[in-house]
All heavy atoms as a GROMACS GRO file, in nm:
protein
  621
    1GLY      N    1   9.993  17.830   8.878
    1GLY     CA    2  10.048  17.710   8.822
    1GLY      C    3  10.047  17.714   8.670
    1GLY      O    4   9.983  17.795   8.607
    2ALA      N    5  10.120  17.623   8.615
    2ALA     CA    6  10.131  17.609   8.470
    2ALA      C    7  10.021  17.518   8.417
    2ALA      O    8   9.974  17.428   8.487
    2ALA     CB    9  10.268  17.553   8.433
    3ARG      N   10   9.981  17.541   8.294
    3ARG     CA   11   9.881  17.458   8.228
    3ARG      C   12   9.941  17.398   8.102
    3ARG      O   13  10.028  17.456   8.040
    3ARG     CB   14   9.759  17.539   8.189
    3ARG     CG   15   9.680  17.584   8.306
    3ARG     CD   16   9.556  17.653   8.259
    3ARG     NE   17   9.477  17.695   8.373
    3ARG     CZ   18   9.355  17.737   8.366
    3ARG    NH1   19   9.296  17.746   8.249
    3ARG    NH2   20   9.290  17.772   8.474
    4VAL      N   21   9.888  17.282   8.067
    4VAL     CA   22   9.933  17.216   7.946
    4VAL      C   23   9.814  17.149   7.877
    4VAL      O   24   9.723  17.101   7.944
    4VAL     CB   25  10.045  17.111   7.975
    4VAL    CG1   26   9.991  16.998   8.060
    4VAL    CG2   27  10.105  17.059   7.847
    5ILE      N   28   9.814  17.154   7.747
    5ILE     CA   29   9.716  17.080   7.670
    5ILE      C   30   9.794  16.968   7.601
    5ILE      O   31   9.888  16.994   7.527
    5ILE     CB   32   9.646  17.168   7.566
    5ILE    CG1   33   9.565  17.278   7.636
    5ILE    CG2   34   9.556  17.083   7.477
    5ILE    CD1   35   9.501  17.376   7.542
    6ALA      N   36   9.753  16.843   7.626
    6ALA     CA   37   9.826  16.729   7.572
    6ALA      C   38   9.729  16.625   7.519
    6ALA      O   39   9.615  16.616   7.564
    6ALA     CB   40   9.914  16.667   7.679
    7THR      N   41   9.777  16.547   7.426
    7THR     CA   42   9.702  16.433   7.376
    7THR      C   43   9.782  16.309   7.414
    7THR      O   44   9.897  16.295   7.377
    7THR     CB   45   9.685  16.440   7.223
    7THR    OG1   46   9.618  16.560   7.190
    7THR    CG2   47   9.606  16.321   7.173
    8LEU      N   48   9.718  16.222   7.487
    8LEU     CA   49   9.783  16.099   7.531
    8LEU      C   50   9.733  15.986   7.442
    8LEU      O   51   9.615  15.952   7.443
    8LEU     CB   52   9.749  16.070   7.677
    8LEU     CG   53   9.808  15.945   7.738
    8LEU    CD1   54   9.960  15.950   7.735
    8LEU    CD2   55   9.760  15.928   7.880
    9GLU      N   56   9.823  15.930   7.364
    9GLU     CA   57   9.788  15.820   7.276
    9GLU      C   58   9.825  15.690   7.345
    9GLU      O   59   9.942  15.657   7.360
    9GLU     CB   60   9.861  15.833   7.142
    9GLU     CG   61   9.807  15.740   7.038
    9GLU     CD   62   9.863  15.771   6.900
    9GLU    OE1   63   9.829  15.876   6.844
    9GLU    OE2   64   9.942  15.688   6.854
   10VAL      N   65   9.724  15.617   7.390
   10VAL     CA   66   9.747  15.494   7.464
   10VAL      C   67   9.780  15.381   7.368
   10VAL      O   68   9.873  15.305   7.388
   10VAL     CB   69   9.624  15.459   7.550
   10VAL    CG1   70   9.645  15.326   7.622
   10VAL    CG2   71   9.596  15.570   7.649
   11GLU      N   72   9.700  15.369   7.262
   11GLU     CA   73   9.720  15.262   7.165
   11GLU      C   74   9.678  15.311   7.028
   11GLU      O   75   9.574  15.372   7.013
   11GLU     CB   76   9.636  15.140   7.203
   11GLU     CG   77   9.717  15.021   7.235
   11GLU     CD   78   9.630  14.906   7.282
   11GLU    OE1   79   9.534  14.929   7.355
   11GLU    OE2   80   9.662  14.795   7.242
   12ASN      N   81   9.760  15.283   6.928
   12ASN     CA   82   9.725  15.317   6.792
   12ASN      C   83   9.763  15.199   6.703
   12ASN      O   84   9.872  15.192   6.652
   12ASN     CB   85   9.796  15.444   6.747
   12ASN     CG   86   9.753  15.488   6.610
   12ASN    OD1   87   9.658  15.436   6.553
   12ASN    ND2   88   9.825  15.583   6.552
   13LEU      N   89   9.671  15.107   6.692
   13LEU     CA   90   9.696  14.985   6.615
   13LEU      C   91   9.600  14.979   6.498
   13LEU      O   92   9.479  14.987   6.516
   13LEU     CB   93   9.677  14.861   6.702
   13LEU     CG   94   9.767  14.850   6.824
   13LEU    CD1   95   9.721  14.736   6.913
   13LEU    CD2   96   9.911  14.828   6.781
   14THR      N   97   9.653  14.964   6.378
   14THR     CA   98   9.565  14.946   6.264
   14THR      C   99   9.531  14.798   6.252
   14THR      O  100   9.612  14.711   6.282
   14THR     CB  101   9.633  14.993   6.134
   14THR    OG1  102   9.755  14.922   6.118
   14THR    CG2  103   9.662  15.141   6.138
   15LYS      N  104   9.410  14.771   6.215
   15LYS     CA  105   9.359  14.634   6.197
   15LYS      C  106   9.364  14.549   6.324
   15LYS      O  107   9.377  14.428   6.316
   15LYS     CB  108   9.433  14.565   6.083
   15LYS     CG  109   9.412  14.633   5.950
   15LYS     CD  110   9.474  14.555   5.838
   15LYS     CE  111   9.451  14.626   5.706
   15LYS     NZ  112   9.508  14.556   5.593
   16ALA      N  113   9.357  14.612   6.439
   16ALA     CA  114   9.353  14.538   6.565
   16ALA      C  115   9.207  14.513   6.603
   16ALA      O  116   9.119  14.590   6.566
   16ALA     CB  117   9.423  14.615   6.676
   17CYS      N  118   9.183  14.403   6.672
   17CYS     CA  119   9.048  14.368   6.717
   17CYS      C  120   9.050  14.346   6.867
   17CYS      O  121   9.143  14.284   6.919
   17CYS     CB  122   9.001  14.238   6.651
   17CYS     SG  123   8.987  14.244   6.474
   18ALA      N  124   8.948  14.394   6.934
   18ALA     CA  125   8.931  14.365   7.077
   18ALA      C  126   8.830  14.251   7.089
   18ALA      O  127   8.724  14.253   7.028
   18ALA     CB  128   8.883  14.487   7.151
   19ILE      N  129   8.869  14.149   7.166
   19ILE     CA  130   8.782  14.033   7.185
   19ILE      C  131   8.762  14.009   7.334
   19ILE      O  132   8.844  14.051   7.416
   19ILE     CB  133   8.841  13.906   7.118
   19ILE    CG1  134   8.975  13.868   7.182
   19ILE    CG2  135   8.854  13.926   6.968
   19ILE    CD1  136   9.030  13.734   7.139
   20PRO      N  137   8.654  13.941   7.372
   20PRO     CA  138   8.637  13.907   7.513
   20PRO      C  139   8.746  13.808   7.557
   20PRO      O  140   8.786  13.721   7.479
   20PRO     CB  141   8.500  13.842   7.520
   20PRO     CG  142   8.445  13.840   7.383
   20PRO     CD  143   8.545  13.895   7.290
   21ARG      N  144   8.793  13.822   7.678
   21ARG     CA  145   8.899  13.734   7.729
   21ARG      C  146   8.857  13.587   7.722
   21ARG      O  147   8.939  13.500   7.700
   21ARG     CB  148   8.935  13.774   7.872
   21ARG     CG  149   9.047  13.688   7.930
   21ARG     CD  150   9.101  13.743   8.058
   21ARG     NE  151   9.182  13.860   8.040
   21ARG     CZ  152   9.308  13.860   7.993
   21ARG    NH1  153   9.362  13.749   7.956
   21ARG    NH2  154   9.375  13.972   7.982
   22GLN      N  155   8.728  13.558   7.739
   22GLN     CA  156   8.683  13.419   7.738
   22GLN      C  157   8.697  13.353   7.601
   22GLN      O  158   8.689  13.231   7.590
   22GLN     CB  159   8.540  13.409   7.790
   22GLN     CG  160   8.437  13.468   7.696
   22GLN     CD  161   8.306  13.494   7.766
   22GLN    OE1  162   8.298  13.579   7.853
   22GLN    NE2  163   8.203  13.421   7.728
   23ALA      N  164   8.720  13.431   7.494
   23ALA     CA  165   8.741  13.374   7.361
   23ALA      C  166   8.887  13.331   7.340
   23ALA      O  167   8.919  13.269   7.239
   23ALA     CB  168   8.701  13.474   7.252
   24LEU      N  169   8.974  13.364   7.434
   24LEU     CA  170   9.117  13.334   7.424
   24LEU      C  171   9.149  13.203   7.497
   24LEU      O  172   9.109  13.184   7.611
   24LEU     CB  173   9.198  13.448   7.484
   24LEU     CG  174   9.350  13.438   7.476
   24LEU    CD1  175   9.397  13.447   7.333
   24LEU    CD2  176   9.412  13.550   7.558
   25PHE      N  177   9.220  13.114   7.430
   25PHE     CA  178   9.258  12.985   7.487
   25PHE      C  179   9.408  12.966   7.475
   25PHE      O  180   9.473  13.031   7.393
   25PHE     CB  181   9.185  12.871   7.415
   25PHE     CG  182   9.036  12.883   7.423
   25PHE    CD1  183   8.964  12.946   7.322
   25PHE    CD2  184   8.967  12.834   7.533
   25PHE    CE1  185   8.827  12.960   7.329
   25PHE    CE2  186   8.829  12.846   7.542
   25PHE     CZ  187   8.760  12.910   7.439
   26GLU      N  188   9.462  12.877   7.555
   26GLU     CA  189   9.604  12.844   7.547
   26GLU      C  190   9.619  12.694   7.526
   26GLU      O  191   9.564  12.614   7.602
   26GLU     CB  192   9.677  12.888   7.674
   26GLU     CG  193   9.827  12.872   7.660
   26GLU     CD  194   9.905  12.936   7.772
   26GLU    OE1  195   9.863  13.043   7.821
   26GLU    OE2  196  10.008  12.879   7.811
   27LYS      N  197   9.691  12.658   7.421
   27LYS     CA  198   9.718  12.518   7.390
   27LYS      C  199   9.867  12.504   7.361
   27LYS      O  200   9.921  12.578   7.278
   27LYS     CB  201   9.639  12.472   7.266
   27LYS     CG  202   9.490  12.478   7.283
   27LYS     CD  203   9.439  12.366   7.368
   27LYS     CE  204   9.288  12.377   7.381
   27LYS     NZ  205   9.231  12.273   7.460
   28GLU      N  206   9.930  12.412   7.430
   28GLU     CA  207  10.073  12.386   7.411
   28GLU      C  208  10.156  12.514   7.420
   28GLU      O  209  10.247  12.536   7.341
   28GLU     CB  210  10.096  12.314   7.279
   28GLU     CG  211  10.026  12.179   7.272
   28GLU     CD  212  10.033  12.115   7.136
   28GLU    OE1  213  10.098  12.170   7.044
   28GLU    OE2  214   9.974  12.008   7.120
   29GLY      N  215  10.120  12.601   7.514
   29GLY     CA  216  10.195  12.724   7.537
   29GLY      C  217  10.167  12.837   7.439
   29GLY      O  218  10.230  12.942   7.445
   30LYS      N  219  10.072  12.817   7.347
   30LYS     CA  220  10.040  12.920   7.248
   30LYS      C  221   9.900  12.972   7.270
   30LYS      O  222   9.808  12.896   7.302
   30LYS     CB  223  10.051  12.863   7.106
   30LYS     CG  224  10.192  12.822   7.072
   30LYS     CD  225  10.200  12.768   6.933
   30LYS     CE  226  10.345  12.727   6.907
   30LYS     NZ  227  10.364  12.660   6.782
   31GLN      N  228   9.883  13.103   7.251
   31GLN     CA  229   9.751  13.164   7.266
   31GLN      C  230   9.680  13.157   7.132
   31GLN      O  231   9.737  13.186   7.027
   31GLN     CB  232   9.764  13.307   7.315
   31GLN     CG  233   9.820  13.311   7.456
   31GLN     CD  234   9.831  13.451   7.509
   31GLN    OE1  235   9.870  13.542   7.438
   31GLN    NE2  236   9.796  13.469   7.635
   32LEU      N  237   9.552  13.119   7.137
   32LEU     CA  238   9.475  13.106   7.015
   32LEU      C  239   9.328  13.128   7.041
   32LEU      O  240   9.283  13.133   7.156
   32LEU     CB  241   9.497  12.968   6.952
   32LEU     CG  242   9.469  12.844   7.038
   32LEU    CD1  243   9.325  12.800   7.026
   32LEU    CD2  244   9.561  12.732   6.996
   33VAL      N  245   9.254  13.143   6.932
   33VAL     CA  246   9.109  13.147   6.936
   33VAL      C  247   9.058  13.036   6.844
   33VAL      O  248   9.135  12.980   6.765
   33VAL     CB  249   9.050  13.283   6.890
   33VAL    CG1  250   9.087  13.393   6.984
   33VAL    CG2  251   9.091  13.314   6.748
   34TYR      N  252   8.931  13.004   6.856
   34TYR     CA  253   8.867  12.911   6.763
   34TYR      C  254   8.773  12.993   6.677
   34TYR      O  255   8.675  13.048   6.725
   34TYR     CB  256   8.794  12.800   6.838
   34TYR     CG  257   8.888  12.705   6.905
   34TYR    CD1  258   8.922  12.719   7.038
   34TYR    CD2  259   8.947  12.602   6.832
   34TYR    CE1  260   9.012  12.632   7.100
   34TYR    CE2  261   9.037  12.514   6.892
   34TYR     CZ  262   9.068  12.530   7.025
   34TYR     OH  263   9.157  12.444   7.084
   35ARG      N  264   8.806  13.003   6.548
   35ARG     CA  265   8.728  13.082   6.452
   35ARG      C  266   8.641  12.989   6.368
   35ARG      O  267   8.686  12.884   6.324
   35ARG     CB  268   8.822  13.160   6.362
   35ARG     CG  269   8.752  13.240   6.254
   35ARG     CD  270   8.845  13.326   6.174
   35ARG     NE  271   8.953  13.246   6.116
   35ARG     CZ  272   9.070  13.296   6.078
   35ARG    NH1  273   9.096  13.425   6.092
   35ARG    NH2  274   9.163  13.219   6.025
   36LYS      N  275   8.516  13.029   6.348
   36LYS     CA  276   8.424  12.946   6.271
   36LYS      C  277   8.452  12.961   6.122
   36LYS      O  278   8.463  13.071   6.070
   36LYS     CB  279   8.280  12.984   6.301
   36LYS     CG  280   8.180  12.885   6.247
   36LYS     CD  281   8.044  12.907   6.305
   36LYS     CE  282   7.955  12.788   6.271
   36LYS     NZ  283   7.825  12.801   6.332
   37GLY      N  284   8.466  12.847   6.057
   37GLY     CA  285   8.488  12.844   5.912
   37GLY      C  286   8.451  12.708   5.861
   37GLY      O  287   8.479  12.606   5.924
   38ASN      N  288   8.384  12.702   5.747
   38ASN     CA  289   8.340  12.576   5.688
   38ASN      C  290   8.253  12.494   5.784
   38ASN      O  291   8.266  12.372   5.791
   38ASN     CB  292   8.459  12.493   5.641
   38ASN     CG  293   8.540  12.564   5.535
   38ASN    OD1  294   8.482  12.631   5.449
   38ASN    ND2  295   8.670  12.552   5.540
   39GLY      N  296   8.171  12.562   5.861
   39GLY     CA  297   8.077  12.493   5.949
   39GLY      C  298   8.134  12.440   6.078
   39GLY      O  299   8.065  12.372   6.153
   40ARG      N  300   8.262  12.467   6.106
   40ARG     CA  301   8.320  12.421   6.233
   40ARG      C  302   8.423  12.522   6.283
   40ARG      O  303   8.464  12.612   6.209
   40ARG     CB  304   8.383  12.284   6.218
   40ARG     CG  305   8.496  12.281   6.118
   40ARG     CD  306   8.545  12.140   6.101
   40ARG     NE  307   8.670  12.143   6.026
   40ARG     CZ  308   8.752  12.044   6.017
   40ARG    NH1  309   8.726  11.931   6.078
   40ARG    NH2  310   8.861  12.053   5.947
   41PHE      N  311   8.464  12.506   6.407
   41PHE     CA  312   8.562  12.597   6.466
   41PHE      C  313   8.704  12.544   6.447
   41PHE      O  314   8.731  12.428   6.478
   41PHE     CB  315   8.534  12.618   6.615
   41PHE     CG  316   8.413  12.704   6.640
   41PHE    CD1  317   8.291  12.647   6.670
   41PHE    CD2  318   8.422  12.842   6.632
   41PHE    CE1  319   8.180  12.725   6.693
   41PHE    CE2  320   8.311  12.921   6.654
   41PHE     CZ  321   8.190  12.863   6.684
   42GLU      N  322   8.789  12.630   6.393
   42GLU     CA  323   8.929  12.595   6.368
   42GLU      C  324   9.019  12.677   6.459
   42GLU      O  325   8.995  12.796   6.480
   42GLU     CB  326   8.965  12.626   6.222
   42GLU     CG  327   8.881  12.553   6.120
   42GLU     CD  328   8.916  12.406   6.109
   42GLU    OE1  329   9.028  12.368   6.150
   42GLU    OE2  330   8.832  12.330   6.059
   43PRO      N  331   9.128  12.618   6.512
   43PRO     CA  332   9.221  12.696   6.595
   43PRO      C  333   9.300  12.794   6.510
   43PRO      O  334   9.343  12.762   6.400
   43PRO     CB  335   9.312  12.589   6.656
   43PRO     CG  336   9.304  12.473   6.562
   43PRO     CD  337   9.168  12.479   6.499
   44VAL      N  338   9.316  12.917   6.563
   44VAL     CA  339   9.390  13.022   6.494
   44VAL      C  340   9.487  13.085   6.593
   44VAL      O  341   9.445  13.141   6.694
   44VAL     CB  342   9.295  13.131   6.439
   44VAL    CG1  343   9.372  13.243   6.372
   44VAL    CG2  344   9.193  13.071   6.343
   45PRO      N  345   9.619  13.076   6.568
   45PRO     CA  346   9.715  13.142   6.658
   45PRO      C  347   9.704  13.294   6.647
   45PRO      O  348   9.667  13.346   6.542
   45PRO     CB  349   9.851  13.091   6.609
   45PRO     CG  350   9.828  13.040   6.472
   45PRO     CD  351   9.682  13.005   6.460
   46LEU      N  352   9.738  13.362   6.756
   46LEU     CA  353   9.722  13.508   6.764
   46LEU      C  354   9.850  13.578   6.805
   46LEU      O  355   9.938  13.519   6.867
   46LEU     CB  356   9.618  13.544   6.870
   46LEU     CG  357   9.479  13.490   6.857
   46LEU    CD1  358   9.397  13.528   6.978
   46LEU    CD2  359   9.414  13.544   6.732
   47GLU      N  360   9.854  13.707   6.776
   47GLU     CA  361   9.951  13.798   6.838
   47GLU      C  362   9.870  13.895   6.922
   47GLU      O  363   9.780  13.961   6.872
   47GLU     CB  364  10.032  13.874   6.732
   47GLU     CG  365  10.144  13.794   6.674
   47GLU     CD  366  10.235  13.876   6.584
   47GLU    OE1  367  10.244  13.999   6.602
   47GLU    OE2  368  10.296  13.815   6.496
   48ILE      N  369   9.903  13.900   7.051
   48ILE     CA  370   9.831  13.985   7.145
   48ILE      C  371   9.906  14.118   7.158
   48ILE      O  372  10.026  14.119   7.185
   48ILE     CB  373   9.821  13.918   7.284
   48ILE    CG1  374   9.761  13.778   7.272
   48ILE    CG2  375   9.745  14.006   7.382
   48ILE    CD1  376   9.620  13.773   7.223
   49ALA      N  377   9.833  14.228   7.141
   49ALA     CA  378   9.893  14.360   7.157
   49ALA      C  379   9.886  14.406   7.302
   49ALA      O  380   9.983  14.456   7.357
   49ALA     CB  381   9.823  14.462   7.066
   50SER      N  382   9.771  14.388   7.364
   50SER     CA  383   9.753  14.427   7.504
   50SER      C  384   9.629  14.356   7.558
   50SER      O  385   9.553  14.296   7.483
   50SER     CB  386   9.738  14.578   7.518
   50SER     OG  387   9.622  14.623   7.453
   51SER      N  388   9.611  14.366   7.689
   51SER     CA  389   9.493  14.305   7.748
   51SER      C  390   9.455  14.378   7.876
   51SER      O  391   9.536  14.447   7.936
   51SER     CB  392   9.518  14.157   7.777
   51SER     OG  393   9.621  14.142   7.872
   52SER      N  394   9.329  14.360   7.912
   52SER     CA  395   9.279  14.413   8.039
   52SER      C  396   9.201  14.300   8.105
   52SER      O  397   9.202  14.188   8.057
   52SER     CB  398   9.190  14.535   8.013
   52SER     OG  399   9.075  14.497   7.940
   53ALA      N  400   9.132  14.331   8.211
   53ALA     CA  401   9.061  14.226   8.286
   53ALA      C  402   8.961  14.151   8.200
   53ALA      O  403   8.950  14.030   8.209
   53ALA     CB  404   8.992  14.287   8.406
   54GLY      N  405   8.888  14.220   8.112
   54GLY     CA  406   8.784  14.154   8.036
   54GLY      C  407   8.804  14.148   7.886
   54GLY      O  408   8.731  14.080   7.816
   55ARG      N  409   8.904  14.220   7.834
   55ARG     CA  410   8.924  14.229   7.689
   55ARG      C  411   9.069  14.201   7.653
   55ARG      O  412   9.160  14.226   7.730
   55ARG     CB  413   8.891  14.369   7.636
   55ARG     CG  414   8.758  14.424   7.676
   55ARG     CD  415   8.638  14.370   7.611
   55ARG     NE  416   8.614  14.409   7.474
   55ARG     CZ  417   8.523  14.348   7.402
   55ARG    NH1  418   8.453  14.250   7.452
   55ARG    NH2  419   8.500  14.383   7.278
   56VAL      N  420   9.088  14.152   7.531
   56VAL     CA  421   9.221  14.128   7.476
   56VAL      C  422   9.226  14.197   7.340
   56VAL      O  423   9.135  14.181   7.259
   56VAL     CB  424   9.248  13.977   7.459
   56VAL    CG1  425   9.382  13.952   7.396
   56VAL    CG2  426   9.238  13.905   7.593
   57VAL      N  427   9.331  14.276   7.316
   57VAL     CA  428   9.349  14.341   7.186
   57VAL      C  429   9.443  14.254   7.103
   57VAL      O  430   9.557  14.230   7.142
   57VAL     CB  431   9.404  14.484   7.201
   57VAL    CG1  432   9.426  14.547   7.064
   57VAL    CG2  433   9.308  14.570   7.283
   58VAL      N  434   9.392  14.207   6.990
   58VAL     CA  435   9.466  14.116   6.903
   58VAL      C  436   9.518  14.195   6.783
   58VAL      O  437   9.441  14.262   6.714
   58VAL     CB  438   9.373  14.001   6.855
   58VAL    CG1  439   9.445  13.908   6.761
   58VAL    CG2  440   9.316  13.926   6.973
   59SER      N  441   9.649  14.185   6.758
   59SER     CA  442   9.709  14.259   6.647
   59SER      C  443   9.723  14.174   6.520
   59SER      O  444   9.734  14.228   6.411
   59SER     CB  445   9.844  14.317   6.686
   59SER     OG  446   9.931  14.214   6.730
   60LYS      N  447   9.724  14.041   6.535
   60LYS     CA  448   9.735  13.953   6.418
   60LYS      C  449   9.663  13.822   6.443
   60LYS      O  450   9.668  13.768   6.553
   60LYS     CB  451   9.883  13.920   6.392
   60LYS     CG  452   9.947  13.999   6.283
   60LYS     CD  453  10.084  13.942   6.253
   60LYS     CE  454  10.160  14.041   6.167
   60LYS     NZ  455  10.298  14.003   6.150
   61GLY      N  456   9.599  13.770   6.338
   61GLY     CA  457   9.538  13.638   6.347
   61GLY      C  458   9.390  13.635   6.315
   61GLY      O  459   9.340  13.537   6.261
   62ILE      N  460   9.318  13.742   6.350
   62ILE     CA  461   9.174  13.747   6.321
   62ILE      C  462   9.138  13.881   6.260
   62ILE      O  463   9.218  13.975   6.264
   62ILE     CB  464   9.089  13.723   6.448
   62ILE    CG1  465   9.122  13.826   6.556
   62ILE    CG2  466   9.107  13.581   6.498
   62ILE    CD1  467   9.030  13.819   6.676
   63SER      N  468   9.019  13.888   6.206
   63SER     CA  469   8.970  14.011   6.144
   63SER      C  470   8.835  14.048   6.204
   63SER      O  471   8.765  13.962   6.259
   63SER     CB  472   8.952  13.990   5.994
   63SER     OG  473   9.072  13.956   5.933
   64ASP      N  474   8.800  14.173   6.189
   64ASP     CA  475   8.671  14.221   6.234
   64ASP      C  476   8.562  14.140   6.165
   64ASP      O  477   8.567  14.117   6.045
   64ASP     CB  478   8.657  14.370   6.200
   64ASP     CG  479   8.537  14.433   6.267
   64ASP    OD1  480   8.497  14.385   6.374
   64ASP    OD2  481   8.485  14.531   6.211
   65GLY      N  482   8.466  14.091   6.242
   65GLY     CA  483   8.357  14.013   6.186
   65GLY      C  484   8.374  13.862   6.198
   65GLY      O  485   8.280  13.788   6.174
   66ASP      N  486   8.495  13.815   6.233
   66ASP     CA  487   8.515  13.671   6.253
   66ASP      C  488   8.428  13.623   6.368
   66ASP      O  489   8.410  13.692   6.468
   66ASP     CB  490   8.661  13.640   6.287
   66ASP     CG  491   8.752  13.646   6.166
   66ASP    OD1  492   8.702  13.653   6.052
   66ASP    OD2  493   8.875  13.644   6.186
   67GLN      N  494   8.373  13.502   6.355
   67GLN     CA  495   8.294  13.441   6.461
   67GLN      C  496   8.386  13.354   6.544
   67GLN      O  497   8.452  13.263   6.492
   67GLN     CB  498   8.181  13.357   6.403
   67GLN     CG  499   8.076  13.439   6.333
   67GLN     CD  500   7.963  13.353   6.281
   67GLN    OE1  501   7.970  13.231   6.281
   67GLN    NE2  502   7.857  13.417   6.237
   68LEU      N  503   8.392  13.382   6.675
   68LEU     CA  504   8.482  13.311   6.765
   68LEU      C  505   8.404  13.231   6.869
   68LEU      O  506   8.299  13.274   6.915
   68LEU     CB  507   8.574  13.411   6.838
   68LEU     CG  508   8.653  13.507   6.749
   68LEU    CD1  509   8.732  13.603   6.835
   68LEU    CD2  510   8.743  13.433   6.653
   69ALA      N  511   8.461  13.118   6.906
   69ALA     CA  512   8.401  13.035   7.012
   69ALA      C  513   8.432  13.097   7.147
   69ALA      O  514   8.542  13.147   7.170
   69ALA     CB  515   8.457  12.894   7.005
   70LEU      N  516   8.336  13.092   7.238
   70LEU     CA  517   8.358  13.140   7.375
   70LEU      C  518   8.383  13.026   7.472
   70LEU      O  519   8.415  13.048   7.588
   70LEU     CB  520   8.238  13.224   7.422
   70LEU     CG  521   8.212  13.350   7.340
   70LEU    CD1  522   8.091  13.425   7.394
   70LEU    CD2  523   8.334  13.442   7.339
   71VAL      N  524   8.366  12.902   7.424
   71VAL     CA  525   8.402  12.783   7.500
   71VAL      C  526   8.489  12.697   7.409
   71VAL      O  527   8.476  12.703   7.287
   71VAL     CB  528   8.280  12.703   7.550
   71VAL    CG1  529   8.200  12.782   7.651
   71VAL    CG2  530   8.192  12.661   7.435
   72ASP      N  531   8.576  12.618   7.468
   72ASP     CA  532   8.670  12.538   7.391
   72ASP      C  533   8.597  12.424   7.319
   72ASP      O  534   8.547  12.332   7.384
   72ASP     CB  535   8.777  12.482   7.486
   72ASP     CG  536   8.887  12.408   7.414
   72ASP    OD1  537   8.868  12.369   7.296
   72ASP    OD2  538   8.992  12.388   7.476
   73PRO      N  539   8.587  12.429   7.186
   73PRO     CA  540   8.515  12.323   7.114
   73PRO      C  541   8.587  12.189   7.120
   73PRO      O  542   8.524  12.085   7.105
   73PRO     CB  543   8.507  12.375   6.970
   73PRO     CG  544   8.613  12.478   6.958
   73PRO     CD  545   8.635  12.533   7.096
   74THR      N  546   8.716  12.186   7.144
   74THR     CA  547   8.788  12.058   7.153
   74THR      C  548   8.755  11.990   7.284
   74THR      O  549   8.755  11.867   7.292
   74THR     CB  550   8.940  12.078   7.140
   74THR    OG1  551   8.988  12.160   7.247
   74THR    CG2  552   8.974  12.142   7.007
   75ALA      N  553   8.727  12.065   7.389
   75ALA     CA  554   8.688  12.006   7.518
   75ALA      C  555   8.554  11.936   7.504
   75ALA      O  556   8.532  11.830   7.560
   75ALA     CB  557   8.684  12.112   7.627
   76GLU      N  558   8.463  11.995   7.428
   76GLU     CA  559   8.332  11.935   7.406
   76GLU      C  560   8.346  11.805   7.330
   76GLU      O  561   8.284  11.705   7.363
   76GLU     CB  562   8.245  12.032   7.327
   76GLU     CG  563   8.102  11.985   7.312
   76GLU     CD  564   8.017  12.090   7.242
   76GLU    OE1  565   8.009  12.203   7.294
   76GLU    OE2  566   7.961  12.056   7.136
   77ARG      N  567   8.432  11.800   7.228
   77ARG     CA  568   8.454  11.678   7.151
   77ARG      C  569   8.514  11.567   7.237
   77ARG      O  570   8.475  11.452   7.227
   77ARG     CB  571   8.547  11.705   7.032
   77ARG     CG  572   8.472  11.748   6.911
   77ARG     CD  573   8.562  11.755   6.791
   77ARG     NE  574   8.579  11.896   6.760
   77ARG     CZ  575   8.690  11.956   6.723
   77ARG    NH1  576   8.800  11.888   6.711
   77ARG    NH2  577   8.695  12.083   6.699
   78SER      N  578   8.608  11.603   7.324
   78SER     CA  579   8.672  11.500   7.407
   78SER      C  580   8.573  11.447   7.510
   78SER      O  581   8.578  11.331   7.547
   78SER     CB  582   8.798  11.554   7.474
   78SER     OG  583   8.768  11.655   7.566
   79ARG      N  584   8.480  11.529   7.559
   79ARG     CA  585   8.378  11.482   7.651
   79ARG      C  586   8.284  11.384   7.582
   79ARG      O  587   8.245  11.284   7.639
   79ARG     CB  588   8.296  11.600   7.706
   79ARG     CG  589   8.354  11.656   7.835
   79ARG     CD  590   8.265  11.761   7.893
   79ARG     NE  591   8.308  11.887   7.835
   79ARG     CZ  592   8.229  11.986   7.799
   79ARG    NH1  593   8.101  11.979   7.818
   79ARG    NH2  594   8.277  12.096   7.746
   80LYS      N  595   8.248  11.411   7.457
   80LYS     CA  596   8.159  11.321   7.383
   80LYS      C  597   8.226  11.187   7.359
   80LYS      O  598   8.163  11.083   7.366
   80LYS     CB  599   8.120  11.384   7.249
   80LYS     CG  600   8.018  11.494   7.263
   80LYS     CD  601   7.982  11.550   7.128
   80LYS     CE  602   7.882  11.664   7.141
   80LYS     NZ  603   7.852  11.726   7.013
   81SER      N  604   8.356  11.186   7.331
   81SER     CA  605   8.425  11.060   7.305
   81SER      C  606   8.448  10.980   7.433
   81SER      O  607   8.466  10.860   7.428
   81SER     CB  608   8.558  11.086   7.233
   81SER     OG  609   8.646  11.158   7.315
   82ASP      N  610   8.446  11.048   7.549
   82ASP     CA  611   8.462  10.977   7.677
   82ASP      C  612   8.335  10.902   7.717
   82ASP      O  613   8.340  10.805   7.790
   82ASP     CB  614   8.499  11.075   7.791
   82ASP     CG  615   8.640  11.128   7.777
   82ASP    OD1  616   8.718  11.068   7.700
   82ASP    OD2  617   8.672  11.229   7.843
   83GLY      N  618   8.218  10.951   7.672
   83GLY     CA  619   8.092  10.894   7.718
   83GLY      C  620   8.033  10.810   7.618
   83GLY      O  621   7.977  10.720   7.600
   0.00000   0.00000   0.00000
């Protein structure tokens, strides 16, 4: 049989970040994360490059080192105002 040596490049994204899927939220049809800034979490829209079962690769919107919420901080606020 024949042999081949190949390099398979699955993804080559500069400045892309992989985040846990649980940090990704959808509001009004848009995908976003909540990034911590000025002592609170702010919504940040994203561009998604790819995803798998547990991870999402983000190509635009966040940077390495950003602190992201893993639960929706707006849901917590609405619960407090209900009670």
